[in-house]
Each structure stands twice: as C-alpha cells, then as structure tokens.
PLY file of the C-alpha trace (Angstrom):
ply
format ascii 1.0
element vertex 483
property float x
property float y
property float z
element edge 482
property int vertex1
property int vertex2
end_header
73.28 -61.74 124.04
76.87 -61.91 125.31
78.37 -58.56 126.35
74.88 -57.01 126.41
74.92 -56.18 122.69
71.77 -56.39 120.53
71.51 -57.30 116.81
69.33 -55.32 114.29
67.09 -57.12 111.87
67.07 -55.12 108.61
63.99 -56.85 107.28
62.01 -55.69 110.33
63.07 -52.06 109.71
61.91 -52.19 106.05
58.51 -53.44 107.05
58.01 -50.34 109.26
58.09 -47.86 106.19
54.77 -46.70 104.78
54.18 -47.96 101.27
53.00 -45.32 98.73
52.27 -45.37 94.98
54.24 -43.49 92.34
51.38 -41.05 91.79
51.09 -40.37 95.52
54.80 -39.70 95.81
54.75 -37.42 92.73
51.76 -35.54 94.15
53.50 -35.06 97.50
56.61 -33.71 95.79
54.43 -31.42 93.62
52.66 -29.97 96.68
55.94 -29.50 98.52
57.53 -27.60 95.62
54.48 -25.43 94.87
54.04 -24.45 98.54
57.70 -23.47 98.98
58.16 -21.82 95.51
54.75 -20.23 94.93
56.14 -17.10 93.21
59.70 -16.82 91.88
61.73 -14.56 89.54
64.40 -16.39 87.62
67.14 -14.76 85.55
68.79 -16.73 82.80
69.53 -17.10 79.13
66.91 -18.49 76.80
67.93 -21.78 75.32
65.65 -24.01 73.28
62.44 -22.18 72.24
59.51 -24.20 70.86
56.19 -22.86 69.48
53.82 -25.76 68.65
50.51 -25.32 66.87
48.60 -25.17 70.16
49.90 -21.63 70.77
51.74 -22.53 73.99
55.41 -21.55 74.35
58.03 -24.00 75.65
61.60 -22.88 76.35
64.62 -23.41 78.63
66.22 -21.00 81.10
69.87 -21.74 81.63
73.08 -20.44 83.08
76.53 -21.95 83.07
75.61 -24.69 85.58
71.92 -25.62 85.28
68.88 -25.70 82.97
65.28 -24.98 84.00
62.36 -26.00 81.78
59.67 -23.32 81.40
56.28 -23.02 79.72
54.04 -20.05 78.92
50.44 -20.89 78.13
48.78 -19.52 74.99
47.07 -16.55 76.65
50.29 -15.45 78.35
52.41 -15.94 75.20
50.12 -13.72 73.14
50.45 -10.84 75.62
54.25 -10.80 75.80
55.71 -7.50 74.58
59.07 -9.19 73.92
58.91 -12.54 72.15
61.45 -15.05 73.51
64.35 -15.78 71.22
67.26 -18.10 71.78
70.25 -16.38 73.35
68.26 -13.52 74.93
68.88 -12.93 78.65
65.56 -12.45 80.42
63.91 -12.37 83.82
60.98 -14.80 83.99
58.31 -14.49 86.67
56.03 -17.40 87.52
55.26 -20.41 89.66
57.42 -23.51 90.07
55.68 -26.85 89.66
56.35 -30.40 88.60
55.44 -32.48 85.57
54.84 -36.00 86.94
54.53 -37.52 83.50
58.27 -36.99 82.91
59.47 -36.77 86.56
60.76 -33.21 86.16
60.00 -29.79 87.48
59.25 -26.68 85.38
58.42 -23.00 85.68
54.94 -21.80 84.66
55.79 -18.31 83.36
53.43 -15.36 83.80
55.66 -12.67 82.30
59.05 -12.23 80.68
61.13 -9.09 80.58
64.61 -8.51 79.21
67.37 -8.56 81.78
68.22 -4.87 81.26
68.65 -2.83 78.11
71.88 -4.64 77.35
70.00 -7.79 76.44
67.56 -5.91 74.21
70.39 -4.04 72.54
72.20 -7.29 71.85
69.04 -8.76 70.36
68.47 -5.58 68.36
71.99 -5.64 66.98
71.71 -9.29 65.99
68.39 -8.70 64.24
69.76 -5.63 62.49
72.68 -7.62 61.07
70.33 -10.39 59.91
67.95 -8.03 58.10
70.81 -5.99 56.64
72.33 -9.17 55.24
69.03 -9.83 53.44
69.29 -6.43 51.72
66.30 -4.79 53.43
68.34 -1.71 54.36
70.17 -1.21 51.03
70.12 2.30 49.59
69.39 0.92 46.11
65.88 -0.17 47.15
64.93 3.21 48.62
62.17 5.01 46.73
62.20 8.81 46.24
59.50 10.82 47.97
56.98 12.60 45.73
57.54 16.36 45.52
53.92 17.27 46.23
51.71 14.29 47.22
47.97 14.58 46.78
47.13 12.13 49.60
49.22 11.38 52.71
48.61 8.24 54.77
49.49 8.40 58.47
49.86 5.28 60.65
49.66 6.34 64.30
47.39 6.59 67.29
44.36 8.80 66.52
44.20 10.14 70.09
47.83 11.15 70.63
49.59 14.46 70.16
51.53 13.05 67.20
48.65 13.25 64.71
47.78 16.77 65.84
51.38 17.89 65.33
51.45 16.36 61.84
48.13 17.91 60.77
49.12 21.30 62.20
52.47 21.25 60.38
50.85 20.19 57.09
48.30 23.00 57.40
51.12 25.53 57.91
53.27 24.31 55.01
50.95 22.93 52.33
47.48 21.52 53.21
46.96 18.02 51.77
44.35 15.30 52.05
45.31 13.07 55.01
44.16 9.48 55.68
44.74 8.22 59.22
44.96 4.47 59.90
44.49 4.16 63.67
46.80 1.70 65.46
48.22 1.09 68.90
51.74 2.47 69.10
52.88 0.20 71.98
51.87 -3.08 73.55
51.66 -6.65 72.44
49.43 -6.02 69.34
51.24 -2.91 68.14
53.56 -4.64 65.66
50.77 -6.57 63.93
48.50 -3.50 63.71
51.25 -1.32 62.23
52.16 -4.00 59.66
48.48 -4.45 58.76
48.05 -0.68 58.30
51.04 -0.35 55.95
49.91 -3.35 53.91
46.35 -1.98 53.87
47.44 1.36 52.41
49.42 -0.47 49.70
46.40 -2.66 48.88
44.11 0.30 48.13
43.29 0.55 44.39
44.31 3.70 42.58
40.78 4.40 41.33
38.83 3.16 44.35
36.43 5.12 46.57
39.20 5.58 49.16
42.17 7.38 47.54
45.52 5.57 47.62
48.21 7.56 49.49
51.20 8.89 47.59
53.36 8.72 50.73
53.00 7.03 54.14
54.14 8.38 57.52
54.57 5.94 60.42
54.80 8.10 63.54
55.03 7.72 67.32
56.21 9.90 70.18
59.21 9.22 72.37
59.49 6.41 74.90
61.74 3.80 76.43
63.42 1.03 74.52
60.68 -1.37 75.61
57.95 1.06 74.46
59.53 1.41 71.03
60.33 -2.30 70.71
57.32 -3.16 68.43
58.96 -1.05 65.71
61.97 -3.40 65.87
59.88 -6.50 65.17
60.57 -8.36 61.92
56.96 -8.24 60.75
57.00 -4.44 60.79
60.46 -4.08 59.25
59.70 -6.50 56.41
56.34 -4.85 55.67
58.03 -1.42 55.48
60.71 -2.77 53.12
58.06 -4.35 50.86
55.89 -1.20 50.66
55.36 0.07 47.12
54.38 3.50 48.49
57.30 5.67 49.70
57.40 5.62 53.51
58.72 8.04 56.13
59.49 6.74 59.62
59.10 9.15 62.55
59.46 7.00 65.66
60.40 8.65 68.96
62.78 11.57 69.30
65.86 12.39 67.30
68.07 10.21 69.51
65.73 7.18 69.26
66.55 4.67 66.52
64.51 1.63 65.55
64.93 -0.92 62.78
62.02 0.61 60.88
64.21 3.70 60.38
66.70 1.64 58.35
64.01 0.00 56.19
62.02 3.21 55.52
62.69 5.30 52.43
63.27 8.37 54.60
63.78 8.84 58.36
62.49 11.88 60.18
63.82 12.76 63.64
60.32 13.74 64.85
56.72 13.46 63.59
56.74 17.20 62.87
59.87 16.78 60.78
58.11 13.95 58.89
55.36 16.38 57.85
58.06 18.81 56.68
59.66 16.06 54.58
56.31 15.08 53.06
55.34 18.47 51.58
57.17 21.65 50.58
56.34 25.11 51.90
53.61 26.64 49.79
54.76 30.19 50.48
58.29 29.30 49.37
56.92 27.70 46.21
54.84 30.78 45.43
57.83 33.05 46.06
59.97 30.82 43.84
57.35 30.90 41.08
57.11 34.69 41.31
60.90 34.94 41.22
61.04 32.68 38.16
58.29 34.75 36.51
60.24 37.96 37.14
63.43 36.42 35.80
61.56 35.19 32.74
60.16 38.67 32.02
63.61 40.20 32.43
65.11 37.61 30.10
62.38 38.24 27.50
62.88 42.02 27.70
66.62 41.52 27.37
66.14 39.33 24.30
63.79 41.89 22.75
66.28 44.70 23.40
69.09 42.66 21.87
66.93 41.87 18.83
65.99 45.55 18.44
69.65 46.59 18.66
70.64 43.95 16.11
67.83 45.04 13.79
68.89 48.67 14.06
72.45 47.71 13.13
71.23 45.76 10.13
69.03 48.68 9.06
72.00 51.04 9.15
73.90 48.75 6.80
71.10 48.74 4.20
71.11 51.36 1.36
68.44 54.05 1.24
65.18 53.39 -0.59
65.78 56.31 -2.96
69.16 54.87 -3.95
67.63 51.43 -4.55
64.82 52.82 -6.73
66.89 55.40 -8.64
68.14 53.12 -11.44
64.83 51.23 -11.93
63.01 54.57 -12.07
65.43 55.90 -14.69
65.05 52.71 -16.73
61.26 53.00 -16.48
61.37 56.57 -17.73
63.42 55.48 -20.76
60.97 52.67 -21.54
58.06 55.11 -21.27
59.60 57.40 -23.86
60.35 54.48 -26.18
56.79 53.19 -25.76
55.27 56.43 -26.90
57.49 56.52 -29.99
56.77 52.85 -30.69
53.00 53.38 -30.48
53.18 56.23 -32.99
55.29 54.17 -35.35
52.92 51.19 -35.05
49.86 53.33 -35.79
51.59 54.82 -38.82
52.57 51.34 -40.09
48.99 50.04 -39.81
47.62 53.14 -41.52
49.92 52.58 -44.52
48.95 48.88 -44.67
45.27 49.77 -44.57
45.71 52.26 -47.37
47.50 49.67 -49.53
44.73 47.11 -48.98
42.03 49.70 -49.66
43.71 50.64 -52.92
43.43 47.04 -54.13
39.70 46.75 -53.23
37.23 47.76 -56.10
33.38 47.24 -56.43
33.81 44.91 -59.43
36.11 42.57 -57.59
33.72 42.50 -54.64
30.73 41.68 -56.92
32.66 38.87 -58.61
33.67 37.46 -55.24
30.07 37.68 -53.99
28.75 35.95 -57.17
31.20 33.07 -56.75
30.24 32.66 -53.12
26.48 32.73 -53.98
26.94 30.02 -56.62
28.92 27.88 -54.22
26.20 28.18 -51.57
23.49 27.24 -54.12
25.39 24.12 -55.15
25.84 23.09 -51.51
22.12 23.61 -50.84
21.05 21.54 -53.86
23.37 18.68 -52.94
22.20 18.79 -49.33
18.51 18.57 -50.26
19.17 15.53 -52.46
21.07 13.75 -49.72
18.38 14.55 -47.09
15.63 13.23 -49.39
17.55 10.00 -50.06
18.12 9.60 -46.32
14.40 10.09 -45.54
13.45 7.49 -48.15
15.82 4.89 -46.74
14.59 5.53 -43.21
10.95 5.28 -44.32
11.56 1.89 -45.93
13.29 0.61 -42.77
10.51 1.97 -40.53
7.80 0.32 -42.67
9.61 -3.05 -42.50
10.04 -2.75 -38.74
6.33 -1.91 -38.26
5.31 -4.90 -40.36
7.63 -7.18 -38.32
6.36 -5.71 -35.04
2.77 -6.35 -36.10
3.61 -9.93 -36.98
5.38 -10.54 -33.69
2.87 -8.73 -31.47
0.40 -10.79 -29.40
-2.30 -8.42 -30.64
-2.13 -10.09 -34.04
-2.61 -13.45 -32.33
-5.60 -12.10 -30.41
-7.04 -10.76 -33.68
-7.15 -14.34 -34.95
-9.49 -15.37 -32.12
-7.08 -16.34 -29.40
-7.23 -14.97 -25.82
-4.61 -14.25 -23.11
-5.50 -15.55 -19.60
-3.98 -13.64 -16.68
-4.12 -14.52 -12.98
-4.86 -12.09 -10.13
-1.21 -10.93 -10.11
-1.31 -10.11 -13.86
0.92 -13.02 -14.89
-0.03 -15.29 -17.83
-1.56 -18.66 -16.93
0.40 -21.35 -18.80
-0.80 -24.52 -17.05
-4.16 -25.67 -15.69
-2.68 -26.74 -12.37
-1.37 -23.21 -11.82
-4.86 -22.08 -10.72
-7.39 -23.38 -8.27
-11.16 -23.51 -8.15
-12.56 -20.14 -7.17
-9.67 -18.07 -8.61
-10.69 -15.01 -10.63
-8.93 -14.76 -13.98
-8.73 -11.97 -16.53
-9.25 -12.89 -20.19
-7.70 -10.38 -22.57
-9.18 -10.22 -26.15
-8.28 -8.19 -29.16
-8.48 -4.36 -29.11
-7.64 -4.35 -25.37
-10.98 -5.84 -24.43
-11.07 -8.01 -21.27
-13.39 -10.42 -19.54
-13.51 -11.69 -15.94
-13.81 -15.46 -15.39
-13.92 -17.65 -12.29
-12.35 -21.11 -12.22
-14.88 -23.82 -11.30
-12.60 -26.82 -11.71
-10.84 -28.87 -14.37
-13.07 -30.07 -17.24
-12.70 -33.79 -17.98
-12.01 -34.61 -21.61
-15.05 -35.69 -23.69
-14.24 -38.71 -25.81
-17.19 -38.24 -28.24
-16.35 -34.68 -29.08
-13.35 -33.44 -30.88
-10.63 -32.06 -28.71
-10.77 -28.30 -28.61
-7.64 -26.42 -29.41
-6.18 -24.76 -26.34
-5.34 -21.10 -26.57
-1.70 -20.40 -26.93
0.01 -17.95 -24.57
2.66 -15.50 -25.58
5.44 -18.02 -24.84
3.95 -20.77 -26.96
2.34 -22.86 -24.21
-1.38 -23.64 -24.17
-3.84 -22.93 -21.37
-7.44 -23.95 -20.69
-10.24 -21.39 -20.64
-13.26 -22.45 -18.47
0 1
1 2
2 3
3 4
4 5
5 6
6 7
7 8
8 9
9 10
10 11
11 12
12 13
13 14
14 15
15 16
16 17
17 18
18 19
19 20
20 21
21 22
22 23
23 24
24 25
25 26
26 27
27 28
28 29
29 30
30 31
31 32
32 33
33 34
34 35
35 36
36 37
37 38
38 39
39 40
40 41
41 42
42 43
43 44
44 45
45 46
46 47
47 48
48 49
49 50
50 51
51 52
52 53
53 54
54 55
55 56
56 57
57 58
58 59
59 60
60 61
61 62
62 63
63 64
64 65
65 66
66 67
67 68
68 69
69 70
70 71
71 72
72 73
73 74
74 75
75 76
76 77
77 78
78 79
79 80
80 81
81 82
82 83
83 84
84 85
85 86
86 87
87 88
88 89
89 90
90 91
91 92
92 93
93 94
94 95
95 96
96 97
97 98
98 99
99 100
100 101
101 102
102 103
103 104
104 105
105 106
106 107
107 108
108 109
109 110
110 111
111 112
112 113
113 114
114 115
115 116
116 117
117 118
118 119
119 120
120 121
121 122
122 123
123 124
124 125
125 126
126 127
127 128
128 129
129 130
130 131
131 132
132 133
133 134
134 135
135 136
136 137
137 138
138 139
139 140
140 141
141 142
142 143
143 144
144 145
145 146
146 147
147 148
148 149
149 150
150 151
151 152
152 153
153 154
154 155
155 156
156 157
157 158
158 159
159 160
160 161
161 162
162 163
163 164
164 165
165 166
166 167
167 168
168 169
169 170
170 171
171 172
172 173
173 174
174 175
175 176
176 177
177 178
178 179
179 180
180 181
181 182
182 183
183 184
184 185
185 186
186 187
187 188
188 189
189 190
190 191
191 192
192 193
193 194
194 195
195 196
196 197
197 198
198 199
199 200
200 201
201 202
202 203
203 204
204 205
205 206
206 207
207 208
208 209
209 210
210 211
211 212
212 213
213 214
214 215
215 216
216 217
217 218
218 219
219 220
220 221
221 222
222 223
223 224
224 225
225 226
226 227
227 228
228 229
229 230
230 231
231 232
232 233
233 234
234 235
235 236
236 237
237 238
238 239
239 240
240 241
241 242
242 243
243 244
244 245
245 246
246 247
247 248
248 249
249 250
250 251
251 252
252 253
253 254
254 255
255 256
256 257
257 258
258 259
259 260
260 261
261 262
262 263
263 264
264 265
265 266
266 267
267 268
268 269
269 270
270 271
271 272
272 273
273 274
274 275
275 276
276 277
277 278
278 279
279 280
280 281
281 282
282 283
283 284
284 285
285 286
286 287
287 288
288 289
289 290
290 291
291 292
292 293
293 294
294 295
295 296
296 297
297 298
298 299
299 300
300 301
301 302
302 303
303 304
304 305
305 306
306 307
307 308
308 309
309 310
310 311
311 312
312 313
313 314
314 315
315 316
316 317
317 318
318 319
319 320
320 321
321 322
322 323
323 324
324 325
325 326
326 327
327 328
328 329
329 330
330 331
331 332
332 333
333 334
334 335
335 336
336 337
337 338
338 339
339 340
340 341
341 342
342 343
343 344
344 345
345 346
346 347
347 348
348 349
349 350
350 351
351 352
352 353
353 354
354 355
355 356
356 357
357 358
358 359
359 360
360 361
361 362
362 363
363 364
364 365
365 366
366 367
367 368
368 369
369 370
370 371
371 372
372 373
373 374
374 375
375 376
376 377
377 378
378 379
379 380
380 381
381 382
382 383
383 384
384 385
385 386
386 387
387 388
388 389
389 390
390 391
391 392
392 393
393 394
394 395
395 396
396 397
397 398
398 399
399 400
400 401
401 402
402 403
403 404
404 405
405 406
406 407
407 408
408 409
409 410
410 411
411 412
412 413
413 414
414 415
415 416
416 417
417 418
418 419
419 420
420 421
421 422
422 423
423 424
424 425
425 426
426 427
427 428
428 429
429 430
430 431
431 432
432 433
433 434
434 435
435 436
436 437
437 438
438 439
439 440
440 441
441 442
442 443
443 444
444 445
445 446
446 447
447 448
448 449
449 450
450 451
451 452
452 453
453 454
454 455
455 456
456 457
457 458
458 459
459 460
460 461
461 462
462 463
463 464
464 465
465 466
466 467
467 468
468 469
469 470
470 471
471 472
472 473
473 474
474 475
475 476
476 477
477 478
478 479
479 480
480 481
481 482
C-alpha cells in the first residue's frame, strides 16, 4: 500500500468473535452476578408488594434513583416478623441473581428488618390512624369490666413470669378460677395465636364443660419494639375490638404502648396491674361490708330511738285512762239503778195482769171450752175416716184393673195358652230360624217358669202333605221354629 498504511476489513474482524446462544449468554451473566454479589444487604423503601396464591412474596426496593425487584419464597415469607407493606423502609438481606425469562436481575431475600425504629414508628402511626378511622378505638364501643368475675381467661405464655405474677396477685386480692390459653408472645406466629386465643374464649358456650370467661387478660412482659410488634398487627387489633367478653391489655411495661391497648376495653400498665383491675380486694370488700353493717345497725337504733321519743310525746298528749272512763262509768251506774227499778216495775205489772186473767178463769168456762174442743175433734175424726175409706176403695179398684191388664199383657198368659219362649245361649229371644246354627243349645221356657234344653239339628223342610204347624210367637210378635 502507498505510504506503508494498511486497511482493516471489518467483516474479517466480525468473523473472529465467538458465537453464543441467548441462553448461554444469560447463564454467563447469571454466574457472573451471583459470584460477585453472593450476599448483600440492601436498604430501600418498599414499593409494589404482591402476594399471589402460591404464598411467595414479590416486591420492589427503591430509592430516589433506582428500583430493585425482590422475591421472598413461601417459607421465608411465613417466618418474617414484620410483614412488608408499601412505603416501609427496610433492610433486605439476600442473594442477587438474574431472571433470564424477562432479562432482569432480582434479589432473593432471606430476611427483612425495618430500617430503624423510625420506620416501624411511621408504620405504626399510619396503621393507628387507619384503625382509628374505622372506629375500633372509639370510647363508645368499650365494654365495662365485671365487678367480680367468676372466671378469668388469660392469654399469655404458660412458662413466663407473667402468668405467675397474675396468679399471685389474684390469690392476694380475690382468688378466682383462671383459664390460661397458652400462646407465643413473640415471633412470626405470635399474632395468629393471640387472635385465635381471644376468638376461642369468645366461642366457648356459656353452659359448656369449659366455663366461659367473664373477662380476658392479654399479657406479656417488656421488650423492644420489634418484640412487641405482633400486638400491633391488624389481626390481633381487630379480634380484640370484636371480642364480646371485656378485655384487659397488659403488654410490656408502663411506657410501652401497642395498638391492642387502644382497642382493649381497659389498659393495664403491667400484668400485675391487670390482675388488680380484674378483681377487687376481698379484705377491702369485707371491711366495707362490715362498715355498712355497722352503719345500718346505727341507723336502725337511731330510728328506733326517734320512734320511741315520738311515741312518748304522743302518750303525754293523751288523757288519762281514769278521765276517759269516768263519764261512761257514771252513765253505767245510772243505767244499773234504772234497770233494777225497771225490773221491779215489770214484775209488778205482770203480776197484776196474771191476777186479772186468773179472775176471769172459772171451772165452768173451762169445761165448756173442753166440750167444744172434744166435739170438734170427733167431727174431724169421723170425716177423716170416711175420706180414707173412699180413698182406699178408689185405689183398690185401680189396682185390680192394673193387675188384670198386667196379666193380659204378660208373656206368662201367652205361655199358659201352650206357647213357648225360645232363648239362645246369651238369654236373648230367638226370632228367626237363621239366627241359630246346627249344634246350638237353646232354652225353651214354658208356663210356670218351667224350662227345657234343646239342641238345634238343622232346619226342617216343609211337608206338603201335612198341615203347616203354627210357629210359636215370641214376645215381640215374631214367630220362631222349635226343633
């Protein structure tokens, strides 16, 4: 070439490159990224969060300049203590890899933690406003605690110091029957177990073998914001708000506040304070009852003294008994004197009347009066005998006529004329031949109460050459056949 220069053939350079497939190139990129970014911690704000039915969790990590796709497989998502929500700033730990099917890279997340308490507090405040707007924290829906519950349900860990503190405080104040529903008080399954326990207590029947609590205590000891976070979950807060049984929350120490405290009917600063809210002090109640009893006795004595004083005043205003009875006694004495004089006068009057009547009575007048009375009695007797005789005669005539009619109408007169009465085994008259059967035993009644026994052999055919015999007539006029 002139000037010693050389020309470059571009087609020859392109033929020197190694040809690879799309899958091979994607695999090489995948290996390069995974080897250089085997374990990373990424801080960012959660963007889109997707939870499909498979149980996997898909979300975006973003800042003001870039977006990183991330995925947490089902097993990892179930163990997360803090569930990802859009807008929450977190630190995600995992492995960077690629997704060849869409030519993008993504972070396979092993764990997620809030980026400091500020992020959790922001999430807590947002959730609190949301639930408050729904009315879950309103004072109108709070239920009063029973004064003295028979059964107390406690939702807590059975192995912690919290349950011992509650039982010890209840024993000191007022021993009650306690039902413990064991749950985990921190960790990924804590929220679901606490919600299940509260709903389980509410589902107990009132007359079932396990007594239904009159009040529920949800208790846990102190801890960090992350430890107490399950008691800020919506599932727990909504279950507490929907509880028909009054509920006391005792989560953490006095300075710790969770969303369950706002939804509960009463908040206790400590588990021990929850036991104090649940029952009164028995000794104080007994002292109060004794004090009321003493006050009642004093009031009754005071009323009795007032009544006695009032009665004494009324008695002083009444006149004396002697003064009240003086006039009636004097009037009675006057009546007694008049009665004696009246009796004497009455006796004297009747003596004079008797003497006047005796003067008019003489033996002749008495004999005349007796003779008139004797004659009157004789006349009455004679008239009575005549009437009785006439009555007997009339009755005798009527009785004779009735006897004659009875004889004529009696079946005995018919039997006397040669007829007979045929009776079946039951004593009923036989009126028709087909009313009996061959072999039946019949009774034939004759005159003068004489009877015969006959057995039916069968119906007798009529004999044309002989005259038809007259059938005996029964008492109702029908004829029967005697065999």
